[in-house]
All heavy atoms as an XYZ file, in Angstrom:
887
protein
N      64.784    -29.363     -4.114
C      64.216    -28.021     -4.223
C      64.662    -27.240     -3.035
O      64.659    -27.663     -1.880
C      62.681    -28.119     -4.124
C      62.187    -28.402     -5.524
S      60.557    -28.301     -5.973
C      59.367    -27.828     -4.933
N      65.002    -26.019     -3.319
C      65.479    -25.116     -2.192
C      64.266    -24.707     -1.390
O      63.153    -24.663     -1.848
C      66.144    -23.934     -2.900
C      65.523    -23.909     -4.268
C      65.154    -25.318     -4.592
N      64.481    -24.360     -0.077
C      63.369    -23.994      0.738
C      62.788    -22.640      0.295
O      63.527    -21.779     -0.300
C      64.020    -23.843      2.133
C      65.464    -23.695      1.883
C      65.721    -24.385      0.581
N      61.533    -22.520      0.498
C      60.821    -21.278      0.052
C      61.251    -20.090      0.923
O      61.408    -20.231      2.169
C      59.327    -21.452      0.104
C      58.827    -22.495     -0.888
C      57.269    -22.579     -0.853
C      56.814    -23.549     -1.836
N      55.341    -23.704     -1.826
N      61.362    -18.978      0.299
C      61.713    -17.775      1.093
C      60.473    -16.911      1.195
O      59.592    -16.866      0.314
C      62.800    -16.947      0.367
O      62.348    -16.594     -0.939
C      64.108    -17.734      0.230
N      60.400    -16.226      2.324
C      59.211    -15.378      2.513
C      59.413    -14.109      1.798
O      60.368    -13.367      2.005
C      58.984    -15.118      4.015
C      58.626    -16.380      4.795
C      58.273    -16.096      6.187
C      57.877    -17.348      6.961
N      57.528    -17.036      8.329
N      58.511    -13.796      0.930
C      58.540    -12.548      0.126
C      57.369    -11.667      0.543
O      56.848    -10.962     -0.319
C      58.598    -12.798     -1.367
O      57.375    -13.488     -1.702
N      57.017    -11.702      1.822
C      55.858    -10.975      2.243
C      56.219     -9.622      2.779
O      55.446     -8.980      3.435
N      57.397     -9.102      2.454
C      57.808     -7.785      2.941
C      57.016     -6.638      2.436
O      56.631     -5.781      3.167
N      56.659     -6.756      1.149
C      55.898     -5.675      0.508
C      54.448     -5.662      1.102
O      53.913     -4.630      1.397
C      55.846     -5.851     -0.969
C      56.826     -4.979     -1.717
C      56.495     -5.006     -3.175
C      57.400     -4.065     -3.913
N      57.154     -4.079     -5.308
N      53.896     -6.877      1.199
C      52.459     -6.940      1.622
C      52.327     -6.475      3.092
O      51.388     -5.899      3.500
C      51.925     -8.331      1.469
O      52.642     -9.234      2.333
N      53.372     -6.745      3.923
C      53.348     -6.354      5.295
C      53.455     -4.820      5.398
O      52.813     -4.177      6.192
C      54.518     -6.984      6.105
C      54.248     -8.404      6.436
C      55.384     -8.954      7.270
C      55.148    -10.440      7.496
N      56.262    -11.014      8.335
N      54.246     -4.262      4.497
C      54.340     -2.760      4.470
C      53.035     -2.104      4.016
O      52.611     -1.114      4.560
C      55.470     -2.348      3.527
C      56.923     -2.688      4.070
C      57.899     -2.386      2.999
O      57.575     -1.993      1.805
N      59.186     -2.553      3.376
N      52.413     -2.718      3.073
C      51.103     -2.182      2.583
C      50.062     -2.311      3.661
O      49.297     -1.339      3.936
C      50.675     -2.916      1.290
C      51.611     -2.570      0.163
C      49.258     -2.570      0.956
C      51.368     -3.437     -1.114
N      50.040     -3.426      4.353
C      49.031     -3.592      5.429
C      49.288     -2.584      6.561
O      48.397     -2.075      7.159
C      49.092     -5.019      5.988
C      48.406     -6.062      5.024
C      48.527     -7.461      5.565
O      49.166     -7.706      6.595
N      47.887     -8.402      4.829
N      50.557     -2.387      6.859
C      50.883     -1.470      7.910
C      50.483     -0.054      7.560
O      49.995      0.730      8.402
C      52.364     -1.513      8.220
N      50.649      0.321      6.293
C      50.307      1.660      5.821
C      48.746      1.823      5.884
O      48.249      2.886      6.269
C      50.738      1.852      4.419
N      48.001      0.757      5.505
C      46.517      0.794      5.540
C      46.033      1.011      7.001
O      45.166      1.817      7.293
C      45.946     -0.401      4.998
C      45.929     -0.454      3.427
C      45.233     -1.665      2.934
C      45.254     -1.732      1.404
N      44.640     -2.959      0.926
N      46.630      0.214      7.900
C      46.149      0.336      9.305
C      46.494      1.667      9.881
O      45.756      2.165     10.699
C      46.756     -0.782     10.154
O      48.170     -0.667     10.211
N      47.664      2.215      9.497
C      48.032      3.537      9.990
C      47.114      4.608      9.454
O      46.711      5.544     10.149
C      49.472      3.918      9.649
N      46.633      4.465      8.225
C      45.758      5.511      7.611
C      44.352      5.365      8.227
O      43.640      6.379      8.357
C      45.671      5.354      6.137
O      45.039      4.083      5.817
N      43.980      4.205      8.683
C      42.656      3.966      9.304
C      42.572      4.576     10.702
O      41.512      4.935     11.175
C      42.276      2.521      9.372
C      41.859      1.974      8.016
C      41.429      0.530      8.180
C      41.064     -0.090      6.772
N      40.646     -1.440      6.897
N      43.663      4.631     11.400
C      43.677      5.137     12.770
C      43.308      6.619     12.800
O      42.676      7.035     13.793
C      45.098      4.942     13.363
C      45.418      3.518     13.694
C      46.759      3.389     14.350
C      47.108      1.894     14.610
N      48.430      1.758     15.101
N      43.612      7.374     11.839
C      43.268      8.774     11.828
C      41.787      9.061     11.446
O      41.308     10.166     11.687
N      41.112      8.069     10.873
C      39.734      8.242     10.422
C      38.791      8.112     11.594
O      39.064      7.442     12.589
C      39.354      7.254      9.341
C      40.148      7.438      8.051
C      39.796      6.403      7.019
O      39.106      5.402      7.367
N      40.253      6.574      5.792
N      37.616      8.732     11.408
C      36.529      8.532     12.388
C      35.883      7.211     12.232
O      35.874      6.673     11.107
C      35.492      9.646     12.240
C      36.058     11.037     12.629
C      34.866     12.035     12.511
C      35.437     13.418     12.875
N      34.366     14.403     12.747
N      35.342      6.728     13.276
C      34.681      5.417     13.263
C      33.323      5.613     12.510
O      32.623      6.629     12.657
C      34.399      4.953     14.698
C      33.988      3.488     14.728
C      33.901      3.000     16.173
C      33.600      1.516     16.173
N      33.518      1.027     17.551
N      32.952      4.554     11.717
C      31.748      4.647     10.918
C      30.504      4.625     11.833
O      30.406      3.845     12.781
C      31.637      3.513      9.979
C      30.420      3.521      9.108
C      30.300      2.322      8.157
C      29.012      2.313      7.468
N      28.865      1.175      6.649
N      29.591      5.568     11.605
C      28.387      5.595     12.394
C      27.277      4.912     11.588
O      27.186      5.006     10.402
C      27.978      7.040     12.699
C      28.967      7.681     13.642
C      28.508      9.103     13.933
C      29.513      9.836     14.839
N      29.125     11.154     15.117
N      26.405      4.269     12.292
C      25.279      3.616     11.687
C      24.228      4.660     11.247
O      23.984      5.605     11.976
C      24.576      2.591     12.632
C      25.500      1.443     12.928
C      26.332      1.272     14.044
C      25.676      0.303     12.134
N      26.984      0.082     13.961
C      26.632     -0.502     12.792
C      25.228     -0.059     10.846
C      27.086     -1.640     12.216
C      25.598     -1.289     10.362
C      26.588     -2.078     10.999
N      23.713      4.453     10.111
C      22.677      5.404      9.627
C      21.347      5.214     10.429
O      21.000      4.064     10.792
C      22.402      5.178      8.138
O      21.910      3.877      7.885
N      20.704      6.265     10.665
C      19.442      6.185     11.418
C      18.370      5.702     10.498
O      18.255      6.122      9.323
C      19.110      7.547     11.965
C      20.078      8.031     13.003
C      19.681      9.314     13.665
C      20.691      9.730     14.692
N      20.349     10.963     15.302
N      17.525      4.812     11.005
C      16.470      4.291     10.139
C      15.305      5.281     10.099
O      15.053      6.103     11.009
C      15.922      2.969     10.834
O      15.433      3.161     12.128
C      16.976      1.909     10.819
N      14.547      5.177      9.022
C      13.457      6.058      8.826
C      12.252      5.654      9.702
O      11.998      4.448      9.820
C      13.022      6.084      7.376
C      14.052      6.753      6.478
C      13.620      6.738      5.060
C      14.694      7.324      4.081
N      14.295      7.321      2.742
N      11.539      6.553     10.232
C      10.368      6.236     10.994
C       9.221      5.923     10.061
O       8.928      6.745      9.145
C      10.057      7.405     11.969
C       8.809      7.098     12.753
C      11.201      7.710     12.884
N       8.540      4.845     10.292
C       7.425      4.485      9.432
C       6.198      5.325      9.805
O       5.987      5.686     10.933
C       7.044      3.029      9.636
C       8.022      2.116      9.051
C       7.486      0.674      9.142
N       8.466     -0.240      8.632
C       8.290     -1.570      8.539
N       7.189     -2.082      9.035
N       9.198     -2.394      8.088
N       5.462      5.647      8.721
C       4.216      6.411      9.021
C       3.216      5.415      9.561
O       3.132      4.244      9.230
C       3.658      6.940      7.677
C       4.583      8.011      7.127
O       5.149      8.738      7.927
O       4.632      8.217      5.895
N       2.370      5.924     10.429
C       1.342      5.083     10.995
C       0.284      4.719      9.954
O       0.041      5.499      9.042
C       0.660      5.722     12.199
O       0.116      7.007     11.748
C       1.678      6.035     13.296
N      -0.298      3.586     10.098
C      -1.298      3.117      9.185
C      -2.546      4.007      9.305
O      -2.921      4.471     10.419
C      -1.739      1.702      9.484
C      -1.119      0.650      8.626
C      -1.714     -0.615      8.930
C      -1.580     -1.604      7.791
N      -2.163     -2.874      8.131
N      -3.200      4.257      8.140
C      -4.422      5.030      8.168
C      -5.511      4.232      8.800
O      -5.703      2.999      8.511
C      -4.772      5.470      6.774
N      -6.237      4.791      9.688
C      -7.306      4.060     10.328
C      -8.524      3.999      9.421
O      -8.848      5.006      8.826
C      -7.684      4.722     11.698
O      -8.087      6.065     11.436
C      -6.582      4.695     12.679
N      -9.104      2.822      9.272
C     -10.257      2.652      8.420
C     -11.392      2.364      9.294
O     -11.351      1.760     10.367
C     -10.081      1.505      7.393
C      -8.957      1.871      6.344
C      -9.730      0.230      8.080
N     -12.617      2.852      8.806
C     -13.818      2.658      9.581
C     -14.328      1.216      9.465
O     -14.216      0.572      8.424
N     -14.947      0.742     10.500
C     -15.510     -0.618     10.486
C     -17.032     -0.509     10.639
O     -17.756     -1.499     10.528
C     -14.958     -1.517     11.589
C     -13.485     -1.841     11.240
C     -15.047     -0.869     12.951
N     -17.543      0.693     10.950
C     -18.997      0.910     11.017
C     -19.300      2.239     10.303
O     -18.452      3.096     10.261
C     -19.426      0.997     12.456
C     -19.340     -0.316     13.280
C     -19.721     -0.003     14.687
C     -20.328     -1.324     12.774
N     -20.513      2.342      9.822
C     -20.940      3.556      9.198
C     -21.421      4.537     10.201
O     -22.201      4.236     11.084
C     -22.064      3.294      8.131
C     -21.581      2.879      6.806
C     -21.990      1.661      6.320
C     -20.724      3.645      6.051
C     -21.571      1.258      5.060
C     -20.272      3.253      4.818
C     -20.675      2.033      4.320
N     -20.908      5.748     10.098
C     -21.502      6.824     10.921
C     -22.390      7.658      9.991
O     -22.409      7.395      8.772
C     -20.467      7.688     11.661
C     -19.467      8.236     10.694
O     -19.401      7.811      9.522
O     -18.654      9.115     11.126
N     -23.063      8.607     10.442
C     -24.041      9.356      9.630
C     -23.325     10.081      8.506
O     -23.821     10.188      7.397
C     -24.819     10.353     10.477
O     -23.968     11.248     11.150
N     -22.178     10.696      8.789
C     -21.430     11.426      7.739
C     -21.006     10.534      6.628
O     -21.083     10.851      5.444
C     -20.259     12.130      8.359
N     -20.479      9.331      6.976
C     -19.991      8.417      5.935
C     -21.189      7.860      5.127
O     -21.064      7.666      3.947
C     -19.237      7.233      6.627
O     -18.265      7.780      7.510
C     -18.513      6.373      5.583
N     -22.314      7.621      5.802
C     -23.458      7.078      5.135
C     -24.001      8.089      4.100
O     -24.386      7.710      2.982
C     -24.571      6.678      6.115
C     -25.672      5.939      5.507
C     -25.547      4.590      5.166
C     -26.858      6.572      5.233
C     -26.584      3.889      4.595
C     -27.919      5.856      4.652
C     -27.747      4.525      4.313
O     -28.795      3.816      3.756
N     -24.069      9.371      4.471
C     -24.518     10.360      3.492
C     -23.574     10.563      2.345
O     -23.963     10.751      1.225
C     -24.700     11.763      4.202
O     -23.507     12.131      4.861
C     -25.871     11.684      5.201
N     -22.254     10.438      2.702
C     -21.211     10.440      1.620
C     -21.402      9.242      0.662
O     -21.240      9.385     -0.594
C     -19.859     10.434      2.234
C     -18.740     10.856      1.333
C     -17.466     10.899      2.171
C     -16.288     11.226      1.274
N     -15.051     11.268      1.975
N     -21.757      8.099      1.203
C     -22.014      6.918      0.409
C     -23.196      7.169     -0.555
O     -23.089      6.886     -1.817
C     -22.392      5.746      1.305
C     -22.957      4.493      0.654
C     -21.861      3.766     -0.114
C     -23.609      3.587      1.656
N     -24.285      7.786     -0.052
C     -25.425      7.997     -0.931
C     -25.146      8.998     -1.964
O     -25.692      8.913     -3.050
C     -26.648      8.393     -0.019
C     -27.098      7.245      0.875
S     -27.300      5.770     -0.080
C     -28.859      5.204      0.553
N     -24.380     10.067     -1.659
C     -24.165     11.144     -2.615
C     -23.087     10.783     -3.646
O     -23.297     10.901     -4.805
C     -23.768     12.426     -1.909
C     -24.862     13.077     -1.163
C     -24.369     14.310     -0.482
C     -25.482     15.007      0.339
N     -25.025     16.206      1.059
N     -21.908     10.317     -3.177
C     -20.790     10.102     -4.066
C     -20.901      8.787     -4.863
O     -20.727      8.792     -6.068
C     -19.490     10.156     -3.325
C     -18.998     11.556     -2.978
C     -17.601     11.449     -2.388
O     -17.023     10.391     -2.182
N     -16.996     12.628     -2.130
N     -21.108      7.758     -4.117
C     -21.000      6.424     -4.733
C     -22.174      6.167     -5.652
O     -21.981      5.549     -6.762
C     -20.923      5.329     -3.643
C     -19.771      5.610     -2.733
C     -20.774      3.926     -4.234
C     -18.373      5.716     -3.360
N     -23.330      6.628     -5.369
C     -24.492      6.424     -6.227
C     -24.340      7.110     -7.572
O     -25.054      6.795     -8.540
C     -25.760      6.744     -5.543
O     -25.784      8.112     -5.201
N     -23.524      8.165     -7.652
C     -23.396      8.893     -8.862
C     -22.105      8.479     -9.646
O     -21.853      9.039    -10.744
C     -23.300     10.412     -8.617
O     -22.237     10.663     -7.711
C     -24.574     10.844     -7.997
N     -21.335      7.525     -9.127
C     -20.098      7.092     -9.876
C     -20.454      6.219    -11.036
O     -21.471      5.550    -11.051
C     -19.218      6.315     -8.876
O     -18.839      7.073     -7.781
N     -19.608      6.345    -12.029
C     -19.857      5.461    -13.213
C     -19.442      4.005    -12.986
O     -20.168      3.126    -13.381
C     -19.090      6.036    -14.394
C     -19.700      7.300    -14.915
C     -19.017      7.682    -16.224
N     -19.719      8.850    -16.777
C     -19.734      9.156    -18.023
N     -19.008      8.418    -18.882
N     -20.378     10.188    -18.411
N     -18.287      3.797    -12.393
C     -17.840      2.499    -12.109
C     -17.714      2.296    -10.599
O     -17.067      3.108     -9.943
C     -16.484      2.165    -12.780
C     -16.663      2.184    -14.299
C     -15.957      0.826    -12.341
C     -15.367      2.021    -15.089
N     -18.429      1.303    -10.065
C     -18.369      1.049     -8.623
C     -17.877     -0.326     -8.374
O     -18.431     -1.275     -8.885
C     -19.800      1.260     -8.062
C     -20.335      2.664     -8.336
C     -19.785      1.038     -6.545
C     -21.827      2.825     -8.137
N     -16.842     -0.405     -7.613
C     -16.307     -1.722     -7.156
C     -16.127     -1.625     -5.628
O     -16.066     -0.545     -5.113
C     -14.901     -2.003     -7.806
O     -14.011     -1.017     -7.408
C     -15.056     -2.030     -9.308
N     -15.973     -2.709     -4.977
C     -15.771     -2.661     -3.558
C     -14.520     -1.874     -3.146
O     -14.490     -1.140     -2.150
C     -15.579     -4.155     -3.113
C     -16.401     -4.847     -4.096
C     -16.264     -4.112     -5.385
N     -13.443     -1.935     -3.986
C     -12.240     -1.187     -3.712
C     -12.446      0.283     -3.791
O     -11.940      1.052     -2.973
C     -11.102     -1.656     -4.559
C      -9.812     -0.953     -4.260
C      -9.065     -1.287     -3.162
C      -9.366      0.105     -5.086
C      -7.919     -0.579     -2.848
C      -8.241      0.790     -4.795
C      -7.481      0.481     -3.640
N     -13.161      0.765     -4.836
C     -13.421      2.214     -5.005
C     -14.227      2.754     -3.833
O     -14.003      3.841     -3.312
C     -14.062      2.482     -6.334
O     -15.338      1.786     -6.412
C     -13.195      2.188     -7.479
N     -15.234      1.947     -3.383
C     -16.057      2.392     -2.244
C     -15.142      2.464     -1.010
O     -15.201      3.459     -0.265
C     -17.227      1.445     -2.002
C     -17.981      1.792     -0.780
C     -18.167      1.467     -3.237
N     -14.298      1.447     -0.731
C     -13.481      1.434      0.404
C     -12.474      2.543      0.378
O     -12.147      3.153      1.433
C     -12.757      0.059      0.529
N     -11.931      2.856     -0.795
C     -10.976      3.888     -0.930
C     -11.549      5.265     -0.743
O     -10.995      6.134     -0.020
C     -10.338      3.821     -2.335
C      -9.079      4.717     -2.401
O      -8.299      4.731     -1.471
O      -8.901      5.275     -3.493
N     -12.698      5.554     -1.296
C     -13.310      6.903     -1.215
C     -13.876      7.152      0.201
O     -13.822      8.274      0.659
C     -14.437      7.000     -2.242
C     -13.879      7.145     -3.701
C     -14.936      7.324     -4.651
N     -14.398      7.260     -5.988
C     -15.168      7.180     -7.059
N     -16.500      7.159     -6.966
N     -14.628      7.137     -8.256
N     -14.488      6.113      0.762
C     -15.092      6.363      2.090
C     -14.179      6.062      3.285
O     -14.569      6.256      4.415
C     -16.363      5.500      2.202
C     -17.459      5.818      1.194
C     -18.605      4.862      1.356
C     -17.895      7.205      1.214
N     -13.029      5.515      2.973
C     -12.010      5.186      3.987
C     -12.655      4.172      5.004
O     -12.586      4.322      6.197
C     -11.543      6.420      4.762
C     -10.290      6.123      5.456
O      -9.526      5.191      5.143
N      -9.883      6.936      6.394
N     -13.231      3.077      4.439
C     -13.761      1.983      5.233
C     -13.093      0.716      4.759
O     -12.422      0.670      3.724
C     -15.313      1.873      5.075
C     -15.976      3.064      5.639
C     -15.694      1.669      3.667
N     -13.244     -0.434      5.560
C     -12.673     -1.639      5.103
C     -13.503     -2.325      4.052
O     -14.707     -1.956      3.781
C     -12.373     -2.596      6.279
C     -13.602     -2.908      7.047
O     -14.715     -2.608      6.709
N     -13.418     -3.568      8.197
N     -12.976     -3.343      3.339
C     -13.664     -3.925      2.157
C     -14.946     -4.683      2.518
O     -15.856     -4.644      1.738
C     -12.691     -4.830      1.461
C     -11.732     -4.194      0.475
C     -10.658     -5.083     -0.012
C     -12.398     -3.565     -0.655
N     -14.941     -5.256      3.700
C     -16.193     -6.020      4.055
C     -17.347     -5.017      4.219
O     -18.494     -5.284      3.817
C     -16.006     -6.826      5.293
O     -15.625     -5.964      6.353
N     -17.097     -3.877      4.764
C     -18.078     -2.871      4.949
C     -18.490     -2.258      3.571
O     -19.629     -1.953      3.329
C     -17.614     -1.752      5.847
C     -18.636     -0.750      6.318
C     -19.758     -1.472      7.089
C     -18.007      0.283      7.261
N     -17.528     -2.141      2.661
C     -17.831     -1.622      1.329
C     -18.726     -2.599      0.559
O     -19.695     -2.165     -0.128
C     -16.503     -1.411      0.582
N     -18.478     -3.907      0.723
C     -19.316     -4.914      0.090
C     -20.772     -4.843      0.643
O     -21.720     -4.955     -0.130
C     -18.719     -6.283      0.223
C     -17.554     -6.536     -0.661
C     -17.124     -7.984     -0.680
N     -16.559     -8.446      0.587
C     -15.292     -8.392      0.902
N     -14.385     -7.937      0.026
N     -14.859     -8.781      2.096
N     -20.869     -4.631      1.910
C     -22.178     -4.469      2.493
C     -22.900     -3.300      2.031
O     -24.147     -3.269      1.767
C     -22.088     -4.440      4.057
C     -21.580     -5.706      4.710
C     -22.719     -6.508      5.189
N     -22.257     -7.802      5.737
C     -22.327     -8.153      6.959
N     -22.936     -7.370      7.846
N     -21.892     -9.327      7.397
N     -22.231     -2.185      1.868
C     -22.759     -0.965      1.389
C     -23.274     -1.098     -0.013
O     -24.359     -0.586     -0.373
C     -21.765      0.174      1.455
N     -22.525     -1.825     -0.862
C     -22.875     -2.088     -2.260
C     -24.149     -2.891     -2.278
O     -25.072     -2.664     -3.083
C     -21.743     -2.695     -3.026
C     -20.650     -1.616     -3.314
C     -22.215     -3.277     -4.329
C     -19.407     -2.147     -3.952
N     -24.219     -3.877     -1.453
C     -25.445     -4.723     -1.432
C     -26.649     -3.924     -1.024
O     -27.797     -4.142     -1.524
C     -25.219     -5.985     -0.553
O     -25.043     -5.580      0.816
N     -26.491     -3.021     -0.084
C     -27.605     -2.141      0.293
C     -28.017     -1.244     -0.854
O     -29.240     -1.064     -1.067
C     -27.174     -1.320      1.496
C     -28.318     -0.521      2.088
C     -27.927      0.224      3.347
O     -27.152     -0.287      4.134
O     -28.487      1.318      3.549
N     -27.067     -0.710     -1.567
C     -27.398      0.163     -2.683
C     -28.117     -0.686     -3.785
O     -28.960     -0.181     -4.531
C     -26.143      0.810     -3.285
C     -25.524      1.870     -2.417
C     -24.226      2.359     -3.012
C     -26.406      3.053     -2.191
N     -27.704     -1.925     -3.954
C     -28.400     -2.812     -4.890
C     -29.845     -3.029     -4.511
O     -30.761     -3.033     -5.347
C     -27.649     -4.160     -5.030
C     -26.559     -4.260     -6.056
C     -25.817     -5.557     -5.894
C     -27.096     -4.087     -7.465
N     -30.103     -3.282     -3.189
C     -31.428     -3.514     -2.715
C     -32.313     -2.274     -2.944
O     -33.563     -2.396     -3.238
C     -31.435     -3.848     -1.266
C     -30.911     -5.274     -0.984
C     -30.710     -5.524      0.521
O     -31.208     -4.730      1.332
O     -30.141     -6.579      0.864
N     -31.759     -1.103     -2.746
C     -32.537      0.134     -2.931
C     -32.723      0.469     -4.454
O     -33.556      1.261     -4.754
C     -31.810      1.275     -2.260
C     -31.890      1.231     -0.740
C     -31.298      2.494     -0.120
C     -31.437      2.430      1.379
N     -30.908      3.688      2.003
N     -31.954     -0.135     -5.328
C     -32.169      0.113     -6.716
C     -31.366      1.317     -7.209
O     -31.695      1.848     -8.295
N     -30.366      1.746     -6.473
C     -29.642      2.931     -6.835
C     -28.543      2.576     -7.856
O     -28.232      3.379     -8.713
C     -28.990      3.532     -5.580
C     -28.186      4.786     -5.914
C     -30.073      3.931     -4.643
N     -28.007      1.343     -7.804
C     -27.005      0.885     -8.682
C     -27.404     -0.418     -9.291
O     -28.307     -1.080     -8.821
C     -25.565      0.761     -7.989
C     -25.645     -0.319     -6.889
C     -25.064      2.012     -7.474
C     -24.351     -0.620     -6.221
N     -26.709     -0.784    -10.387
C     -27.030     -2.094    -11.043
C     -25.713     -2.806    -11.353
O     -24.667     -2.210    -11.443
C     -27.835     -1.909    -12.325
C     -27.078     -1.247    -13.441
C     -27.934     -1.102    -14.701
N     -27.218     -0.498    -15.736
C     -26.447     -1.091    -16.634
N     -26.389     -2.412    -16.650
N     -25.803     -0.438    -17.584
N     -25.788     -4.185    -11.514
C     -24.606     -4.968    -11.761
C     -24.219     -4.927    -13.207
O     -25.094     -5.069    -14.106
C     -24.918     -6.422    -11.350
O     -25.377     -6.446     -9.988
C     -23.663     -7.233    -11.449
N     -22.925     -4.770    -13.457
C     -22.433     -4.769    -14.852
C     -21.788     -6.169    -15.036
O     -22.155     -6.876    -16.008
C     -21.369     -3.738    -15.100
C     -20.755     -3.834    -16.470
C     -22.006     -2.358    -14.880
N     -20.868     -6.563    -14.143
C     -20.190     -7.829    -14.231
C     -20.209     -8.495    -12.895
O     -19.827     -7.833    -11.894
C     -18.702     -7.708    -14.723
C     -18.017     -9.027    -14.738
C     -18.682     -7.089    -16.072
N     -20.596     -9.756    -12.807
C     -20.672    -10.431    -11.549
C     -19.773    -11.715    -11.664
O     -20.257    -12.772    -11.939
C     -22.058    -10.823    -11.140
O     -22.023    -11.383     -9.884
N     -18.438    -11.478    -11.506
C     -17.488    -12.627    -11.572
C     -17.217    -12.970    -10.104
O     -17.409    -12.214     -9.177
C     -16.235    -12.113    -12.246
C     -15.289    -13.220    -12.595
N     -14.225    -13.551    -11.795
C     -15.283    -14.092    -13.627
C     -13.567    -14.554    -12.324
N     -14.195    -14.896    -13.469
N     -16.776    -14.207     -9.855
C     -16.535    -14.684     -8.530
C     -15.369    -13.912     -7.834
O     -15.389    -13.777     -6.626
C     -16.242    -16.163     -8.499
C     -14.889    -16.558     -9.066
N     -13.741    -16.622     -8.275
C     -14.518    -16.944    -10.307
C     -12.739    -16.957     -9.048
N     -13.185    -17.138    -10.274
N     -14.481    -13.375     -8.645
C     -13.341    -12.639     -8.028
C     -13.615    -11.137     -8.018
O     -13.112    -10.401     -7.106
C     -12.071    -12.867     -8.808
N     -14.365    -10.557     -8.996
C     -14.531     -9.129     -9.028
C     -15.924     -8.818     -9.466
O     -16.402     -9.391    -10.441
C     -13.539     -8.541     -9.985
C     -13.643     -7.021    -10.129
C     -13.161     -6.320     -8.860
O     -12.140     -6.703     -8.297
N     -13.842     -5.236     -8.463
N     -16.553     -7.937     -8.709
C     -17.950     -7.556     -9.121
C     -17.890     -6.051     -9.458
O     -17.283     -5.231     -8.688
C     -18.946     -7.781     -7.989
C     -19.142     -9.261     -7.747
C     -20.077     -9.535     -6.597
C     -20.369    -10.932     -6.353
N     -19.207    -11.806     -6.192
N     -18.483     -5.676    -10.606
C     -18.456     -4.298    -11.029
C     -19.920     -3.843    -11.146
O     -20.741     -4.514    -11.740
C     -17.659     -4.171    -12.390
C     -16.245     -4.667    -12.180
C     -17.734     -2.714    -12.885
C     -15.517     -4.709    -13.471
N     -20.135     -2.615    -10.680
C     -21.479     -1.997    -10.675
C     -21.475     -0.669    -11.312
O     -20.317     -0.091    -11.522
C     -22.020     -1.863     -9.298
C     -22.004     -3.142     -8.464
C     -20.893     -3.452     -7.694
C     -23.019     -4.080     -8.523
C     -20.810     -4.642     -6.956
C     -23.006     -5.207     -7.803
C     -21.862     -5.547     -6.992
O     -21.866     -6.694     -6.341
N     -22.561     -0.156    -11.693
C     -22.703      1.188    -12.229
C     -23.955      1.853    -11.762
O     -24.841      1.138    -11.215
C     -22.612      1.227    -13.769
O     -22.537      2.594    -14.206
C     -23.852      0.575    -14.388
N     -24.108      3.113    -11.911
C     -25.303      3.812    -11.422
C     -26.501      3.478    -12.388
O     -26.292      3.110    -13.533
C     -25.037      5.327    -11.422
C     -24.755      5.880    -12.806
C     -24.385      7.332    -12.748
N     -24.089      7.782    -14.110
C     -23.363      8.771    -14.381
N     -22.774      9.452    -13.428
N     -23.118      9.120    -15.678
N     -27.625      3.665    -11.827
C     -28.841      3.437    -12.651
C     -29.216      4.769    -13.340
O     -29.379      5.758    -12.681
C     -29.987      2.938    -11.770
C     -31.289      2.836    -12.554
C     -29.703      1.597    -11.157
N     -29.281      4.689    -14.642
C     -29.646      5.889    -15.421
C     -31.067      5.567    -16.032
O     -31.436      4.432    -16.177
C     -28.623      6.169    -16.529
O     -28.530      5.010    -17.342
C     -27.278      6.522    -15.925
N     -31.767      6.632    -16.430
C     -33.081      6.407    -17.081
C     -33.017      5.485    -18.268
O     -33.904      4.686    -18.560
C     -33.495      7.821    -17.439
C     -32.798      8.695    -16.491
C     -31.443      8.036    -16.302
N     -31.926      5.480    -19.101
C     -31.866      4.629    -20.248
C     -31.590      3.209    -19.900
O     -31.965      2.296    -20.646
C     -30.725      5.134    -21.196
O     -29.521      5.195    -20.493
C     -31.132      6.513    -21.722
N     -30.925      2.947    -18.772
C     -30.563      1.573    -18.383
C     -31.725      0.890    -17.750
O     -31.782     -0.363    -17.666
C     -29.393      1.576    -17.450
O     -29.728      2.154    -16.215
N     -32.765      1.640    -17.299
C     -33.932      1.005    -16.639
C     -34.828      0.370    -17.719
O     -35.510     -0.576    -17.462
C     -34.718      2.034    -15.843
C     -34.019      2.468    -14.585
C     -34.768      3.542    -13.839
O     -35.814      3.997    -14.337
O     -34.364      3.839    -12.733
N     -34.880      0.902    -18.872
C     -35.780      0.424    -19.923
C     -35.272     -0.855    -20.525
O     -34.209     -1.296    -20.510
C     -36.016      1.486    -21.027
C     -36.630      2.747    -20.476
C     -36.648      3.856    -21.495
O     -36.089      3.682    -22.547
O     -37.200      4.855    -21.168
């Protein structure tokens, strides 16, 4: 077998042309990352304004869950569960479904008391 001849002349020319064209280009800049929004602060204790909002808004809602209370009043879920238990003790709301994973409540209406 005859010795192999190098036929890399074309590829060397192509590589040289590519490197020459890159020299004129600007260097790639990294994109700036987006700034994250700060987390919304949630309440861990009831103040008087939040408590009155609880009594007005939540007691008139049709469907009451710990998440809806936490979302509307901007409090954490443990505080929302405590608020619901307080409303239950006062007789303002009643239990619809009491599952181990999700508890659903509704307002007390005159027809539901009978």
